[in-house]
LUMBA-254186 format. One line per 8 residues: number of its first residue (from 1); their letters; for each residue z, x, y of C-alpha. Coordinates in steps of 0.05 Angstrom, whole numbers, padded with zeros to 5 digits. Layout:
BEGIN
NUM = A = Z X Y ~ ...
***
This chain:
BEGIN
1 = MVLRSCWK = 04723 03753 04181 ~ 04791 03749 04146 ~ 04844 03695 04159 ~ 04916 03698 04134 ~ 04937 03626 04122 ~ 04975 03581 04073 ~ 04925 03524 04077 ~ 04855 03516 04052
9 = SRHKNSGG = 04804 03515 04108 ~ 04763 03452 04110 ~ 04714 03478 04163 ~ 04707 03421 04212 ~ 04650 03459 04243 ~ 04596 03446 04190 ~ 04543 03479 04233 ~ 04565 03550 04217
17 = PAPCWIRP = 04624 03595 04199 ~ 04693 03583 04228 ~ 04707 03615 04296 ~ 04733 03686 04293 ~ 04790 03678 04342 ~ 04859 03648 04332 ~ 04918 03662 04376 ~ 04975 03702 04341
25 = GLVAVLCL = 05028 03651 04363 ~ 04990 03593 04333 ~ 04984 03631 04267 ~ 05059 03643 04266 ~ 05074 03570 04280 ~ 05028 03546 04225 ~ 05056 03595 04174 ~ 05127 03574 04192
33 = CVIQIGCG = 05110 03501 04181 ~ 05078 03515 04114 ~ 05137 03556 04091 ~ 05184 03498 04108 ~ 05145 03446 04067 ~ 05131 03493 04009 ~ 05057 03499 04024 ~ 05036 03442 03978
41 = SGAVGETK = 05042 03462 03906 ~ 05050 03536 03919 ~ 05114 03576 03919 ~ 05156 03580 03981 ~ 05134 03636 04026 ~ 05068 03647 03987 ~ 05009 03671 04028 ~ 04935 03670 04010
49 = NVVQKDAE = 04875 03707 04036 ~ 04816 03660 04050 ~ 04751 03698 04056 ~ 04688 03662 04079 ~ 04620 03695 04073 ~ 04551 03676 04096 ~ 04509 03677 04033 ~ 04436 03676 04017
57 = FDVTYNDT = 04394 03647 03961 ~ 04370 03691 03903 ~ 04424 03744 03916 ~ 04474 03762 03863 ~ 04545 03770 03890 ~ 04594 03813 03848 ~ 04665 03801 03868 ~ 04737 03796 03844
65 = VTSENQTI = 04785 03739 03853 ~ 04861 03734 03844 ~ 04914 03683 03859 ~ 04925 03716 03927 ~ 04855 03709 03954 ~ 04802 03656 03957 ~ 04729 03667 03973 ~ 04682 03616 04005
73 = YAFNHTVS = 04607 03626 04004 ~ 04569 03587 04057 ~ 04496 03568 04045 ~ 04446 03528 04085 ~ 04377 03503 04069 ~ 04326 03455 04097 ~ 04319 03387 04063 ~ 04255 03346 04071
81 = RNKTEGVR = 04248 03271 04060 ~ 04181 03280 04024 ~ 04200 03340 03983 ~ 04260 03350 03938 ~ 04282 03422 03926 ~ 04330 03437 03870 ~ 04388 03485 03879 ~ 04421 03519 03820
89 = VSVLSQLS = 04489 03555 03819 ~ 04497 03608 03765 ~ 04563 03642 03749 ~ 04580 03698 03699 ~ 04651 03720 03686 ~ 04693 03755 03635 ~ 04734 03714 03585 ~ 04807 03708 03606
97 = ESPILFVV = 04865 03662 03594 ~ 04866 03640 03667 ~ 04798 03611 03687 ~ 04764 03616 03754 ~ 04753 03550 03790 ~ 04687 03540 03827 ~ 04681 03482 03875 ~ 04614 03466 03907
105 = RQKQAVLS = 04623 03422 03969 ~ 04561 03386 03994 ~ 04550 03334 04048 ~ 04554 03275 04000 ~ 04578 03306 03934 ~ 04628 03354 03904 ~ 04616 03392 03840 ~ 04671 03433 03806
113 = FQVPLILR = 04674 03473 03741 ~ 04714 03529 03712 ~ 04693 03594 03681 ~ 04701 03606 03624 ~ 04679 03534 03611 ~ 04715 03502 03552 ~ 04674 03450 03515 ~ 04704 03410 03457
121 = GLYQRKYP = 04671 03392 03391 ~ 04693 03351 03331 ~ 04766 03355 03311 ~ 04782 03382 03381 ~ 04750 03450 03367 ~ 04744 03491 03431 ~ 04683 03532 03450 ~ 04689 03579 03511
129 = YNHVARTL = 04627 03597 03553 ~ 04632 03652 03605 ~ 04561 03641 03632 ~ 04554 03575 03669 ~ 04496 03548 03709 ~ 04493 03480 03742 ~ 04441 03445 03784 ~ 04466 03413 03848
137 = CQPPTRAA = 04455 03339 03860 ~ 04407 03328 03917 ~ 04421 03261 03952 ~ 04360 03233 03989 ~ 04355 03242 04064 ~ 04327 03193 04115 ~ 04306 03246 04165 ~ 04238 03278 04160
145 = SETQYFFV = 04271 03346 04159 ~ 04344 03365 04159 ~ 04386 03429 04152 ~ 04444 03419 04104 ~ 04503 03465 04090 ~ 04542 03472 04026 ~ 04600 03517 04007 ~ 04621 03549 03942
153 = DVSTLSTQ = 04697 03559 03937 ~ 04722 03610 03886 ~ 04795 03612 03866 ~ 04842 03625 03808 ~ 04916 03625 03791 ~ 04912 03691 03754 ~ 04952 03747 03786 ~ 04905 03798 03757
161 = GTNYQLRV = 04837 03809 03788 ~ 04780 03775 03751 ~ 04709 03798 03763 ~ 04652 03748 03769 ~ 04579 03744 03789 ~ 04553 03688 03832 ~ 04480 03672 03845 ~ 04449 03611 03879
169 = SRVESFTL = 04374 03601 03872 ~ 04321 03549 03883 ~ 04294 03512 03822 ~ 04219 03518 03812 ~ 04184 03454 03792 ~ 04246 03413 03803 ~ 04201 03353 03814 ~ 04160 03340 03752
177 = QTNKKFTF = 04086 03326 03759 ~ 04049 03273 03718 ~ 04015 03300 03655 ~ 04038 03371 03670 ~ 04082 03407 03620 ~ 04141 03448 03645 ~ 04179 03498 03601 ~ 04252 03515 03611
185 = TASPSQPQ = 04314 03541 03575 ~ 04380 03505 03567 ~ 04447 03516 03533 ~ 04513 03477 03529 ~ 04539 03511 03591 ~ 04472 03514 03627 ~ 04443 03443 03626 ~ 04379 03427 03663
193 = YFKYVFPD = 04353 03365 03698 ~ 04291 03349 03738 ~ 04267 03294 03783 ~ 04207 03249 03772 ~ 04177 03201 03823 ~ 04133 03143 03800 ~ 04063 03151 03829 ~ 04028 03092 03860
201 = GVDTVIVK = 03998 03044 03809 ~ 04041 03068 03751 ~ 04096 03022 03728 ~ 04114 03053 03661 ~ 04117 03125 03638 ~ 04138 03160 03575 ~ 04181 03223 03581 ~ 04170 03272 03523
209 = VNSDMNFP = 04214 03332 03510 ~ 04193 03380 03455 ~ 04217 03445 03425 ~ 04196 03492 03370 ~ 04269 03499 03348 ~ 04306 03448 03305 ~ 04373 03473 03327 ~ 04415 03475 03369
217 = CSVMSIQD = 04420 03400 03375 ~ 04405 03373 03444 ~ 04407 03309 03484 ~ 04356 03282 03533 ~ 04378 03231 03584 ~ 04345 03188 03638 ~ 04391 03176 03698 ~ 04383 03143 03765
225 = IQCPVYDL = 04380 03184 03829 ~ 04454 03186 03846 ~ 04511 03235 03848 ~ 04544 03260 03807 ~ 04493 03276 03753 ~ 04525 03274 03684 ~ 04497 03337 03651 ~ 04550 03362 03603
233 = DNNVAFIG = 04558 03347 03529 ~ 04622 03308 03541 ~ 04595 03262 03595 ~ 04519 03256 03587 ~ 04528 03189 03552 ~ 04565 03158 03610 ~ 04504 03131 03646 ~ 04430 03117 03637
241 = MYQTMTKK = 04389 03122 03572 ~ 04399 03179 03524 ~ 04380 03203 03454 ~ 04395 03263 03411 ~ 04337 03307 03390 ~ 04318 03368 03349 ~ 04243 03381 03360 ~ 04220 03315 03391
249 = GAITVQRK = 04247 03266 03440 ~ 04214 03210 03478 ~ 04238 03154 03523 ~ 04195 03101 03555 ~ 04217 03088 03627 ~ 04198 03028 03670 ~ 04195 03027 03746 ~ 04233 02961 03749
257 = DFPSNSFY = 04296 02994 03722 ~ 04299 03044 03780 ~ 04301 03015 03850 ~ 04289 03083 03882 ~ 04223 03090 03842 ~ 04248 03156 03815 ~ 04296 03183 03763 ~ 04327 03247 03734
265 = VVVVVKTE = 04307 03276 03667 ~ 04370 03310 03640 ~ 04370 03357 03581 ~ 04436 03379 03551 ~ 04448 03424 03490 ~ 04506 03401 03447 ~ 04563 03446 03426 ~ 04554 03428 03353
273 = DEACGGPL = 04496 03406 03309 ~ 04527 03352 03266 ~ 04498 03296 03309 ~ 04429 03322 03291 ~ 04443 03331 03217 ~ 04463 03405 03222 ~ 04522 03438 03188 ~ 04592 03449 03216
281 = RFYPLRPD = 04597 03525 03213 ~ 04666 03533 03242 ~ 04732 03505 03222 ~ 04793 03528 03262 ~ 04855 03550 03226 ~ 04896 03535 03287 ~ 04885 03476 03334 ~ 04884 03518 03398
289 = ELIDAGNR = 04840 03573 03371 ~ 04778 03588 03413 ~ 04713 03593 03373 ~ 04654 03635 03392 ~ 04594 03589 03388 ~ 04544 03646 03390 ~ 04476 03640 03423 ~ 04459 03567 03432
297 = SKVLDVMV = 04402 03574 03481 ~ 04342 03530 03468 ~ 04272 03533 03496 ~ 04243 03464 03512 ~ 04185 03434 03549 ~ 04181 03368 03585 ~ 04122 03325 03604 ~ 04117 03257 03636
305 = SPAINSEV = 04055 03215 03621 ~ 04035 03145 03643 ~ 04045 03092 03589 ~ 03996 03036 03574 ~ 03981 02982 03625 ~ 03980 02907 03618 ~ 03907 02906 03597 ~ 03925 02945 03533
313 = YVMGMLFC = 03980 02894 03519 ~ 03930 02837 03524 ~ 03879 02874 03481 ~ 03932 02887 03428 ~ 03953 02814 03425 ~ 03882 02788 03423 ~ 03864 02838 03368 ~ 03924 02816 03327
321 = LGIFLSFY = 03907 02742 03335 ~ 03833 02754 03323 ~ 03843 02789 03257 ~ 03886 02735 03225 ~ 03852 02675 03256 ~ 03787 02701 03226 ~ 03817 02687 03158 ~ 03824 02614 03178
329 = LLTLLVAC = 03751 02612 03197 ~ 03731 02648 03133 ~ 03772 02599 03091 ~ 03740 02540 03127 ~ 03671 02569 03113 ~ 03686 02579 03039 ~ 03713 02509 03034 ~ 03650 02480 03066
337 = LENKRMSK = 03604 02519 03020 ~ 03646 02498 02960 ~ 03643 02425 02980 ~ 03568 02429 02989 ~ 03561 02461 02920 ~ 03604 02408 02889 ~ 03563 02353 02921 ~ 03500 02381 02891
345 = KRELFQNP = 03534 02386 02824 ~ 03557 02314 02827 ~ 03486 02292 02842 ~ 03461 02330 02781 ~ 03513 02294 02738 ~ 03501 02225 02767 ~ 03425 02223 02766 ~ 03415 02224 02690
353 = ADMSPAET = 03468 02171 02678 ~ 03449 02122 02733 ~ 03374 02126 02733 ~ 03321 02116 02680 ~ 03274 02170 02659 ~ 03218 02134 02694 ~ 03256 02137 02759 ~ 03277 02208 02753
361 = GKTPASPY = 03215 02233 02719 ~ 03258 02274 02672 ~ 03284 02270 02602 ~ 03356 02248 02599 ~ 03403 02307 02594 ~ 03442 02315 02529 ~ 03517 02312 02523 ~ 03515 02386 02507
369 = EYGSFADN = 03483 02400 02574 ~ 03536 02359 02609 ~ 03589 02399 02573 ~ 03557 02463 02596 ~ 03560 02440 02667 ~ 03632 02419 02659 ~ 03650 02489 02636 ~ 03628 02518 02702
377 = GSTLSSEA = 03681 02485 02744 ~ 03695 02498 02817 ~ 03732 02561 02834 ~ 03764 02540 02899 ~ 03777 02467 02881 ~ 03762 02458 02808 ~ 03805 02396 02804 ~ 03754 02360 02846
385 = ITDSATST = 03707 02347 02788 ~ 03698 02272 02783 ~ 03695 02229 02722 ~ 03620 02231 02723 ~ 03624 02306 02713 ~ 03660 02295 02647 ~ 03629 02228 02627 ~ 03607 02259 02562
393 = DNNYGYMG = 03654 02265 02503 ~ 03696 02327 02514 ~ 03685 02353 02444 ~ 03613 02368 02460 ~ 03634 02418 02513 ~ 03685 02453 02469 ~ 03656 02448 02398 ~ 03585 02466 02419
401 = QEPFKRRP = 03550 02411 02378 ~ 03474 02411 02378 ~ 03441 02370 02432 ~ 03408 02305 02414 ~ 03363 02256 02450 ~ 03380 02183 02465 ~ 03341 02125 02490 ~ 03361 02104 02561
409 = FLNHLHHL = 03393 02038 02538 ~ 03434 02072 02483 ~ 03452 02127 02532 ~ 03482 02075 02580 ~ 03520 02042 02523 ~ 03547 02109 02500 ~ 03575 02126 02569 ~ 03603 02056 02577
417 = AIRIERSL = 03640 02062 02510 ~ 03669 02129 02530 ~ 03695 02101 02596 ~ 03727 02041 02561 ~ 03760 02087 02510 ~ 03786 02133 02565 ~ 03814 02073 02604 ~ 03851 02049 02542
425 = DSVGRSRQ = 03878 02119 02530 ~ 03901 02123 02603 ~ 03937 02056 02598 ~ 03972 02080 02535 ~ 03992 02145 02566 ~ 04017 02110 02629 ~ 04059 02063 02588 ~ 04087 02120 02547
433 = ESLSSVEE = 04104 02158 02610 ~ 04137 02098 02641 ~ 04181 02091 02579 ~ 04200 02164 02579 ~ 04257 02192 02619 ~ 04243 02229 02683 ~ 04303 02273 02673 ~ 04290 02338 02638
441 = DDYDTLDD = 04359 02341 02605 ~ 04349 02273 02570 ~ 04288 02302 02535 ~ 04319 02368 02515 ~ 04387 02346 02489 ~ 04361 02303 02432 ~ 04375 02336 02365 ~ 04307 02321 02335
449 = IDSDKNIV = 04271 02345 02396 ~ 04313 02408 02396 ~ 04295 02419 02323 ~ 04222 02407 02341 ~ 04227 02459 02396 ~ 04253 02510 02346 ~ 04193 02496 02302 ~ 04141 02495 02358
457 = RTKKYLCV = 04165 02554 02399 ~ 04175 02600 02340 ~ 04104 02593 02316 ~ 04066 02658 02311 ~ 04009 02634 02354 ~ 04026 02587 02411 ~ 03980 02547 02455 ~ 03994 02519 02524
465 = SDLARKDK = 03998 02449 02495 ~ 04059 02471 02455 ~ 04096 02491 02519 ~ 04070 02434 02563 ~ 04101 02375 02527 ~ 04151 02353 02580 ~ 04137 02296 02628 ~ 04095 02323 02685
473 = RVLSKKYQ = 04136 02284 02735 ~ 04199 02318 02711 ~ 04167 02387 02717 ~ 04137 02371 02784 ~ 04206 02351 02810 ~ 04235 02414 02778 ~ 04186 02461 02811 ~ 04188 02427 02879
481 = IYFWNIAT = 04261 02448 02883 ~ 04237 02519 02890 ~ 04205 02502 02956 ~ 04263 02461 02984 ~ 04314 02514 02963 ~ 04277 02571 02995 ~ 04267 02530 03058 ~ 04342 02519 03061
489 = IAVFYALP = 04357 02592 03047 ~ 04308 02612 03101 ~ 04342 02571 03155 ~ 04413 02593 03138 ~ 04390 02666 03131 ~ 04346 02671 03192 ~ 04391 02642 03245 ~ 04448 02694 03238
497 = VIQLVITY = 04396 02748 03232 ~ 04363 02728 03298 ~ 04431 02725 03332 ~ 04450 02793 03306 ~ 04387 02830 03327 ~ 04391 02799 03396 ~ 04461 02829 03400 ~ 04433 02896 03376
505 = QTVVNVTG = 04380 02896 03430 ~ 04430 02877 03483 ~ 04476 02934 03463 ~ 04419 02983 03466 ~ 04398 02958 03535 ~ 04469 02959 03563 ~ 04494 03024 03535 ~ 04428 03062 03538
513 = NQDICYYN = 04443 03092 03470 ~ 04374 03104 03439 ~ 04405 03130 03375 ~ 04424 03060 03352 ~ 04352 03041 03334 ~ 04302 03081 03294 ~ 04238 03069 03332 ~ 04174 03109 03333
521 = FLCAHPLG = 04190 03130 03404 ~ 04121 03160 03415 ~ 04091 03091 03405 ~ 04144 03041 03425 ~ 04118 02994 03478 ~ 04171 02951 03513 ~ 04161 02880 03535 ~ 04217 02845 03571
529 = ALSAFNNI = 04283 02861 03536 ~ 04247 02884 03472 ~ 04240 02959 03463 ~ 04183 02961 03412 ~ 04141 02899 03421 ~ 04082 02926 03382 ~ 04123 02933 03318 ~ 04144 02860 03326
537 = LSNLGYVL = 04075 02833 03342 ~ 04043 02866 03281 ~ 04086 02822 03236 ~ 04048 02760 03260 ~ 04000 02767 03202 ~ 04054 02750 03150 ~ 04069 02685 03187 ~ 03997 02663 03199
545 = LGLLFLLI = 03971 02681 03130 ~ 04032 02650 03097 ~ 04017 02586 03135 ~ 03944 02590 03114 ~ 03964 02598 03041 ~ 04008 02536 03047 ~ 03948 02497 03074 ~ 03904 02521 03016
553 = VLKRDIVH = 03957 02501 02965 ~ 03966 02434 03000 ~ 03892 02421 02995 ~ 03892 02437 02920 ~ 03953 02394 02910 ~ 03920 02334 02944 ~ 03856 02343 02903 ~ 03895 02348 02838
561 = NRALVRNS = 03936 02285 02854 ~ 03872 02247 02868 ~ 03845 02270 02801 ~ 03909 02245 02768 ~ 03901 02178 02802 ~ 03830 02173 02775 ~ 03857 02192 02706 ~ 03810 02251 02704
569 = LNALECGI = 03809 02283 02635 ~ 03806 02352 02665 ~ 03870 02340 02705 ~ 03907 02307 02648 ~ 03889 02347 02587 ~ 03854 02411 02607 ~ 03870 02477 02639 ~ 03935 02508 02660
577 = PKHFGLFY = 03984 02453 02681 ~ 03983 02447 02756 ~ 04051 02455 02788 ~ 04049 02476 02861 ~ 04124 02482 02878 ~ 04125 02557 02865 ~ 04062 02567 02907 ~ 04095 02530 02965
585 = AMGTALMM = 04157 02575 02956 ~ 04113 02637 02957 ~ 04078 02617 03021 ~ 04145 02602 03054 ~ 04172 02669 03031 ~ 04112 02705 03061 ~ 04124 02671 03128 ~ 04198 02688 03126
593 = EGLLSACY = 04181 02760 03109 ~ 04142 02764 03174 ~ 04198 02733 03214 ~ 04253 02777 03184 ~ 04211 02840 03188 ~ 04200 02825 03262 ~ 04276 02817 03269 ~ 04288 02883 03233
601 = HVCPNYTN = 04239 02919 03280 ~ 04276 02893 03341 ~ 04326 02948 03325 ~ 04311 02982 03259 ~ 04369 03019 03226 ~ 04404 03024 03159 ~ 04453 02967 03172 ~ 04398 02914 03179
609 = FQFDTSFM = 04344 02942 03133 ~ 04365 02886 03085 ~ 04330 02838 03133 ~ 04263 02872 03119 ~ 04271 02873 03043 ~ 04307 02809 03023 ~ 04246 02765 03022 ~ 04205 02822 02990
617 = YMIAGLCM = 04252 02814 02930 ~ 04240 02739 02935 ~ 04164 02747 02935 ~ 04164 02795 02876 ~ 04210 02749 02836 ~ 04170 02687 02852 ~ 04105 02720 02833 ~ 04133 02740 02765
625 = LKLYQKRH = 04160 02670 02755 ~ 04092 02640 02773 ~ 04056 02686 02723 ~ 04105 02665 02669 ~ 04101 02591 02688 ~ 04026 02589 02679 ~ 04031 02592 02603 ~ 04104 02571 02595
633 = PDINASAY = 04112 02510 02641 ~ 04166 02477 02598 ~ 04212 02537 02592 ~ 04207 02571 02659 ~ 04272 02585 02696 ~ 04299 02531 02742 ~ 04302 02543 02817 ~ 04378 02548 02815
641 = TAYACLAM = 04377 02602 02762 ~ 04321 02641 02795 ~ 04352 02642 02864 ~ 04420 02659 02835 ~ 04390 02720 02802 ~ 04354 02739 02867 ~ 04420 02731 02904 ~ 04451 02781 02856
649 = VIFFSVLG = 04394 02829 02870 ~ 04407 02824 02945 ~ 04482 02832 02933 ~ 04470 02897 02896 ~ 04422 02918 02952 ~ 04477 02911 03003 ~ 04526 02949 02958 ~ 04476 03004 02948
657 = VVFGKGNA = 04463 03012 03022 ~ 04537 03014 03039 ~ 04567 03051 02979 ~ 04508 03080 02941 ~ 04496 03144 02979 ~ 04519 03200 02933 ~ 04569 03154 02897 ~ 04566 03171 02823
665 = AFWIVFSV = 04610 03113 02802 ~ 04565 03062 02836 ~ 04502 03090 02804 ~ 04533 03090 02734 ~ 04554 03018 02741 ~ 04487 02997 02769 ~ 04447 03033 02715 ~ 04488 03001 02660
673 = IHILATLL = 04478 02932 02691 ~ 04404 02946 02700 ~ 04395 02965 02626 ~ 04436 02907 02600 ~ 04397 02858 02644 ~ 04332 02887 02617 ~ 04354 02878 02545 ~ 04378 02807 02555
681 = LSIQLYYM = 04314 02787 02590 ~ 04273 02820 02535 ~ 04309 02779 02482 ~ 04300 02715 02523 ~ 04225 02727 02531 ~ 04214 02749 02459 ~ 04247 02688 02427 ~ 04223 02639 02480
689 = GRWRLDSG = 04295 02621 02496 ~ 04311 02601 02424 ~ 04373 02644 02417 ~ 04446 02638 02436 ~ 04494 02687 02467 ~ 04558 02671 02430 ~ 04610 02702 02385 ~ 04561 02706 02327
697 = ILRRMVYI = 04508 02747 02364 ~ 04530 02813 02335 ~ 04530 02786 02264 ~ 04460 02759 02272 ~ 04436 02825 02302 ~ 04464 02863 02242 ~ 04432 02814 02194 ~ 04364 02821 02227
705 = VYTDCIRQ = 04368 02897 02227 ~ 04387 02895 02153 ~ 04333 02847 02131 ~ 04276 02872 02174 ~ 04290 02946 02177 ~ 04332 02967 02117 ~ 04318 02918 02062 ~ 04245 02914 02078
713 = CSGPMYID = 04204 02946 02133 ~ 04169 02889 02168 ~ 04135 02891 02235 ~ 04150 02845 02293 ~ 04125 02774 02287 ~ 04101 02770 02359 ~ 04063 02835 02368 ~ 04035 02821 02438
721 = RMVLLVMG = 04102 02802 02466 ~ 04134 02862 02433 ~ 04084 02909 02465 ~ 04098 02880 02534 ~ 04173 02884 02525 ~ 04173 02954 02497 ~ 04132 02978 02556 ~ 04178 02940 02603
729 = NIVNWSLA = 04239 02972 02573 ~ 04209 03041 02577 ~ 04193 03031 02651 ~ 04261 03002 02668 ~ 04301 03052 02628 ~ 04262 03108 02662 ~ 04276 03079 02731 ~ 04350 03072 02714
737 = AYGLIERP = 04352 03145 02690 ~ 04317 03167 02754 ~ 04366 03130 02797 ~ 04426 03158 02759 ~ 04400 03229 02763 ~ 04369 03232 02833 ~ 04412 03179 02868 ~ 04361 03165 02923
745 = NDFASYLL = 04391 03150 02992 ~ 04344 03092 03004 ~ 04373 03044 02953 ~ 04338 02983 02981 ~ 04270 03014 02971 ~ 04290 03038 02902 ~ 04309 02967 02883 ~ 04243 02941 02911
753 = AIAICNLL = 04205 02993 02871 ~ 04238 02966 02807 ~ 04214 02896 02824 ~ 04144 02918 02842 ~ 04136 02960 02779 ~ 04157 02902 02735 ~ 04110 02855 02772 ~ 04051 02902 02765
761 = LYFAFYII = 04066 02914 02692 ~ 04068 02839 02677 ~ 04005 02825 02718 ~ 03967 02880 02682 ~ 03990 02853 02615 ~ 03969 02782 02635 ~ 03899 02805 02655 ~ 03890 02846 02592
769 = MKLRSGER = 03913 02790 02547 ~ 03870 02739 02584 ~ 03808 02781 02571 ~ 03830 02796 02500 ~ 03836 02722 02486 ~ 03763 02711 02503 ~ 03776 02681 02572 ~ 03739 02703 02633
777 = IQCLALVY = 03754 02714 02706 ~ 03710 02675 02753 ~ 03670 02710 02807 ~ 03712 02689 02866 ~ 03778 02708 02831 ~ 03747 02776 02813 ~ 03728 02786 02886 ~ 03800 02771 02906
785 = ILFTAVVW = 03827 02821 02855 ~ 03781 02877 02877 ~ 03791 02863 02951 ~ 03867 02859 02943 ~ 03869 02925 02904 ~ 03830 02962 02957 ~ 03872 02934 03014 ~ 03936 02951 02977
793 = GFALYFFF = 03912 03023 02969 ~ 03899 03031 03044 ~ 03964 02995 03061 ~ 04006 03042 03018 ~ 03972 03102 03050 ~ 03997 03080 03118 ~ 04065 03060 03090 ~ 04079 03130 03064
801 = QGLSTWQK = 04064 03162 03131 ~ 04138 03154 03147 ~ 04141 03150 03223 ~ 04217 03143 03221 ~ 04272 03142 03169 ~ 04343 03117 03175 ~ 04362 03161 03115 ~ 04369 03217 03165
809 = TPAESREH = 04402 03224 03233 ~ 04366 03193 03293 ~ 04346 03263 03317 ~ 04316 03282 03250 ~ 04281 03215 03246 ~ 04246 03229 03312 ~ 04214 03290 03282 ~ 04169 03242 03243
817 = NRDCILLS = 04148 03203 03305 ~ 04074 03203 03321 ~ 04028 03175 03375 ~ 03992 03108 03371 ~ 03927 03109 03331 ~ 03897 03040 03344 ~ 03879 03014 03413 ~ 03933 03060 03442
825 = FFDDHDIW = 03980 03004 03422 ~ 03992 03004 03346 ~ 04018 03060 03303 ~ 04013 03074 03228 ~ 04069 03026 03211 ~ 04036 02970 03250 ~ 03973 02980 03208 ~ 04016 02977 03146
833 = HFLSSIAM = 04040 02909 03171 ~ 03968 02886 03181 ~ 03943 02910 03114 ~ 04003 02891 03072 ~ 04003 02819 03099 ~ 03929 02814 03081 ~ 03942 02845 03013 ~ 04000 02797 02998
841 = FGSFLVLL = 03956 02738 03019 ~ 03901 02764 02973 ~ 03952 02773 02916 ~ 03973 02700 02924 ~ 03900 02678 02921 ~ 03892 02718 02857 ~ 03950 02680 02826 ~ 03922 02615 02851
849 = TMDDDLDT = 03851 02624 02824 ~ 03855 02672 02765 ~ 03857 02615 02713 ~ 03806 02569 02745 ~ 03759 02585 02687 ~ 03806 02544 02642 ~ 03803 02480 02682 ~ 03755 02448 02632
857 = VQRDKIYV = 03786 02478 02569 ~ 03834 02436 02527 ~ 03905 02462 02528 ~ 03909 02467 02452 ~ 03855 02521 02457 ~ 03890 02563 02512 ~ 03934 02616 02481 ~ 04004 02633 02505
865 = F = 04021 02706 02517
***
C-alpha cells in the first residue's frame, strides 16, 4: 500500500497496518494545508512517499531509500511475563556522505541510530561503521501474554538512492542461566547485552566475561532493567557499574542494588585501545578525516555464578581471629612455662644459702656453681633473676675461678658481706646519679668529656661499657620520644587517610566506575559499602600482633624496672642496656601498618599506594636503629633526626610515584642523592660520629689519602666496620645504578627494596659478628630466627603472585586476577597479609631476644661491632 503525503504517519491503529482507503478530496485538502505551512522543515511543495510493509523475523530485506521516500517495517511478536525474548535489529549499508536514519518505535521506548555510524575516539577522531546491530530494550509486561508491535522507520536526506539491508531476529539465550557459559561476538557498532534474573535463595552473584583476545579493548557494564540501555562506547558509562577489560572482567552484583531482582549485562567494544594499554595506530592529518578502524570484532563469553553466602563470611572472620588470637594463647603458655622454670631456678639458688647442709642433705654449692647458673639466664624474661641468683661475687661467673668449699657459717658471712658491699655501691651510684644532670646536652658539651669521647670512641676495640656511659634516665627519656613521636605521627597521618579512602569508596559506589580501584575482582567480596572486605579483614593480623608485641615489651619493661629498684647487678652492670622506647615505636608502627594497609585496600590505586608503604619504611628504619642501638646506646640517632630522615624518604616516595615514571632527570637526581647519603652515613658509622662536616673536610680527606695511601700503605683501623660499610656501599651503589638504568615504574616498591636490603645486610652482619665474638644465640631466639625465616619465605612467594598491579591500566591489571584459594574467601594477597604480619612479629621477637645470652655478662666484656 502506497500513500502520497507530506506528513509522517504515526499509525494510530497499533493493531495492524494503516487502512488502505483515503478519499481523494481529503488527500488534496491535506496536501494543500501542508504546502501552505511549509510541511515542517521540508521545502515548500515537497512530497514524500511513505511505504509501510508488514515484516517478519529472520528475513533479510534489501531496499533503497532516498529523500523522496520513507519505508516503515511493521513487526509484531508475543511477549510473556515469565519469559523475556530478545530482539536484535541488524543493518548493513554502503558508506556515503548522507547517512540513513533508522528509528525503532516500540510501545514504551524509541531507539534511533544512523548508518554509517560515526563513533569518536581521542582527539575527536572519527570512525565510520557501515554494519550496525542493536538489541531492542524489552520493558517488562504485567500481562501473562501480550502481542506487541514495533516499527522500523528508514529515511535519509540524500537525493541519490542508498542501498541497505535490514534484518530483525530473535536473540538466542538472551536470558543468562546460572553457571552456564554463553559465547557471543561484539564490535563497536554491534554491542551485546543480556538479561539475568536472580534465582531464589541467591543474593549475590559474580558476572565474569572472558576472551582469548587482548584487543580490541572492551567494556562490560551492569545496568538496571530500564530503557534506554546504554550500549555504545560514548554512553556506556552513563549508568550502572562498568569496567574496561582485555581478557578478563568480573563484577560482583548484589540483589539489594536491583529492585526488579534482575539486571542487564552489557558488553561494548571500544573504538580505540588506549584505555586498555594498547597503542594509538591512527593519527588524522585533518580533523574531519574519517578513519577506517578495520576489523574490531571480539569473541567473548559470559557466565554468571553465585557468590559466597553469609556463612563463608562468618567462617572467614572466625578463621582470621582464630589465627592471631592463638598467638596470644601461645605467648601466655610460654610465659607460664618460663615463670615456672624461673621459680624452680630461684629455689635452687635459695636452698644452699638459707639452709644448712644438715637440713638440705647436700654439700653447699660453690660460688662457681652459682656463677654457672647465672650464666644461663631466662630467655623470655632474663631480667627477672633476683638478687639471690647473683648473690655470689660476679667475678666467679666471668673469670672462671676454681670452686672451693666453705663451712656453713663462713658461707653465710661471705654472702652477707657481699650484700653489704653491693648496698654501699648502690648508694654511691644513686648519689652520683642524683648529682648528675638528666639532660644529655649538659653531659656532651663539656670540653673534657668531649675530649674523653674522642679517646674512647676511637679505640680500636670498643666494648659496650665505652658507649653506655650516659645517664640511663637521660637515655630512657631520649628513646621514649620515639614512641610518643610515632604515636603523634600516626594520629595526624591516619585521620586524613581514612577520610580520603571513604571518599574514594563513595565515588566508586556513586559513579559505578570500577576502573578507579585495582581489586582482584575474581575474589572481591563486598560488605556494606566496602567492595573488597576480605582484603581489609586480612590486615587484622598486623594490628593484633602489633598489640601483642607491645604487651610483651611492656612486661619486659616492668620486670627490668623492678630489677633496677632492687639494684640487681644484672640490670645495672650486665648485658645490653635495656631501652624499650624503640620497641614500643616498632609495635606501634606494626599496628599502623595494618590500619593503613586496610585503608589502601579500600580502593587500591597508584595515588594512595603511599598509605601501604609509609609505615613499612618506618618499620625498616626503626629495626636498623634498634640493631645499632644495642651496641651503641650513647650515640644512636635521636627521634627527631630519625623521623626527619624517614620523612625525607616518604617525600621522595611521593615524588617518585608522581614524577618518576620514565623521567630521566628525576632518576639522576635521586641516584646522586642516594649515593651521597650512603657515603655520609658510612663516614658517620665508621668514625662513630667523631667527625665534622665543615669547610676543612676536603683538606682532611686529602691528608688522610696522602698519609694512609700514598706515603705509606696502611689498612683500615676498624676492619669489621670497614667490611660492613664496603658491602653496604656495593649494595647501595648497585641499587642506584639499577634504578638509573631500568627506571622501574613502581618507585615505592623500589625504595622499600633499598630499605629491606640494607636491613638484611646489617642483620646478617650483626649475627655473624655476634657468633665471631664468641657469643651465642639462645634456643628460643634461634627458634624465632628459623621460624621467621621460613614464614618470610612463604610470605614472599604469595607476595610475588601479583594479583593486580597499578603500574598498568585497570584492564591489564585484571588479567592477573585469580580466584580465591582459601575458604573461598581469601586470595593470595590475603595470605601474604597473614604471613607477613606473622613474619614481622617474629622479626621483632628476634630483635627482642637475640642478645638475652648477654644478660649476665659484664658490659666491659661485650664487644661493639
